[in-house]
N, C-alpha and C positions, 0 to 999 in steps of 0.2 A: 316830193320822191317823200312816203312816209319812214317815218325812223324805226330803228329796228328795236325787236323787243325780246327780254330774253326769258327765260322759259314760268316764270313768276307773271308776265303779263307787262311789264314795267321795262321802261328807257334801256337801255343792254348800255351795264356796264361796260368801263375798259377792263382788262386781262393782264395785261404785263405790257409796262414801255422800257426795264430793263430785267429779262431783254426784251429786244421789242419782238412781237408777236403778230402774229394774225394773218389770214391770207396777204390782203395788204398793206400789210407791213405800217398799223397806224395804230397796235394796242388794242387794237377788238377783234372780237371774233364773230362781229358780218361776213356776210357770203352774198352772193349771189350767184346767175346765173354759170360763171364766166370758174366758179369754185367748186371745180367738177370733185376734187376732196370733201369737201362739205367742214372748213375747218370752226366750227361753230362749236365744240366744248371745250370752256377755258380749266383745266386740267393744274392741278399742282403735283408737279413731279416728284417720282420717288424713284430709288433704286433699283427698284422691282420693276417699275413701268420703263425706264431708259435701257434696264438689261433685256426685256420683253421686247420692245419694240425693237431694238438691235439685231435681236433672232429673229425679226422679221423683215432683215433689209434696211431700216430704216434709221441708222444711224443720231441720234439727236445728241450724244454727247460726246464727242468731237468735234474739236472748234474746226471751222473751215474760214480760214481769214480770208480765202477769195472772194468768199461772200458775203464776208461780215459777219457771218455765224461764228460766236464765244462758242457754242458749247451749253448745254443744259446741266445741271445736276439738281439732286434733292432740295427740292424746297420753290424753285423757279416755277412761275404761273407761263403754259403753252397753249397755245388754241389746237388744239386735234382736232383729228380727221371724225368725224363722224362716225365711221365702220373699225376704225381702228379702234377708238373707245371701244365702242361695243365687243369688238374680235375680244376685248383686252380681261372687260367684263364675262364672257363667258366662259374666260378661261382662268381667274381668277387672279389676275394681274391688273386689274383698272385703279389708275390713282383719283384719287379726290377730285371733285369739282367745283367750280365756284358758278353757283345759280344765277346770281346779278349779272357776273358775265358771262354765260353761257345761253349762245342763242337760241332763241324758241323753235327754229328746223328740225336741233334734234327728237323733236316731240313725235314727230312724223315716225319715230326707230323707237325708240323708246321712254317707258309712261314713264310722268311727271312724280311717282312715288319712289320707280329705282333711284332717277337721278336726286332726289331726297337722301336718300339713304348712304349714296355718297358725295355730301353736298360737306363742302367747309362751310357753310353760311346757312345753315338750314334755319329755314323761316320760323317766326315767331308762331306756338302755338293759338290759334284761334281764342279767343275770351270770351265769347257768348254775349259781347257786348252790342 
């Protein structure tokens, strides 16, 4: 099995272990064919995005102890579905993301240039060496 890569072409880094995120609940935003929602975008939650997500029927803020879910708050990192992040982007509610922990699969839908514009971990500019 080949290792998962991030949008920069490097090994995919962890998104969050507290709260524990990822489709596989292992802290990473990796994916496979069973992940129909493509939970590949490691995003840093904002109140605006949490409200947006709730308005779309996905309440990420309310604790759900029966599922071991404490609820998210601004500043938490979470693996979002690619299409939900894109929807938020188009409607002005996209949270910033972590390039090193965002799976390369999102590049099939969004340009690296757009992702970099929303990144909390922007890559260093080329030095020309």
